[in-house]
N, C-alpha and C positions, 0 to 999 in steps of 0.2 A: 343302222348300217351307214357306212360312209363310202363315198365315191370320190375319186381324185382324177383330175385331168393331168395326165403325165406331162404334157408339154408345159402346163402352168407350173406344176411342181418343179420341173427342171429349170424353168425360168427363175423361180424363187431361189432354188439352190445355187444357180450361177450368180444371181444378184448378191447372195450372201457370201460368195466366193469360198464355198466349202464343197468337199466331195460328197458329204452326207447331209441330208435334210430329213429330220424326223417328221413323220406325218401323224402318227397315232401312238399313244401310250396308254396301256391298260395294265392291270396287275399281271406280271409274268410275260408281258408281250409288248414289243414296240415294233413299229413299221416305218420304214423310211426308204428314200431313194439314195443309193450310193453309186457314184459314177467314177469309173477308173478309165484312164486313157488307154489306147491300144498298147499292149505290152506292159501295162501297169501292174503293180503288185499291191495286194491288200495288206496294209501294215498293221491292221488291228490285231489286238491280242485276243485270247479266248474270252468268251462271255459266260456269265452264269446261267444264261437262258439258252434254249435251243435256237438255232439259226436256220433261215431258209434263204437261199440265193436263187434268183430268177434272172437269167441272162436275157435281156430284151433284144440286144443287137450284138452281133459278133459271136465270139466263142469264149467260153470260160473253162478253167481247170481248177479243180478243188483238190488240195493235198491235205491230208490229215496226219498230224504228227510232225516229227522233226524233218527238216529239209534235207 
């Protein structure tokens, strides 16, 4: 089992200057921290695997299908 310190993960993500930092990869699963600015839009395309989004701070909206 793995545990992650969110503040340290976010520091590493900011240092890499990327919105997403992968933390864990296993067959059929990856886990990472993805940070969007307030009002930001997730520009990723569909993935072949299931996805889980967890909003840590603020609010999020999920739209499935065409805009």
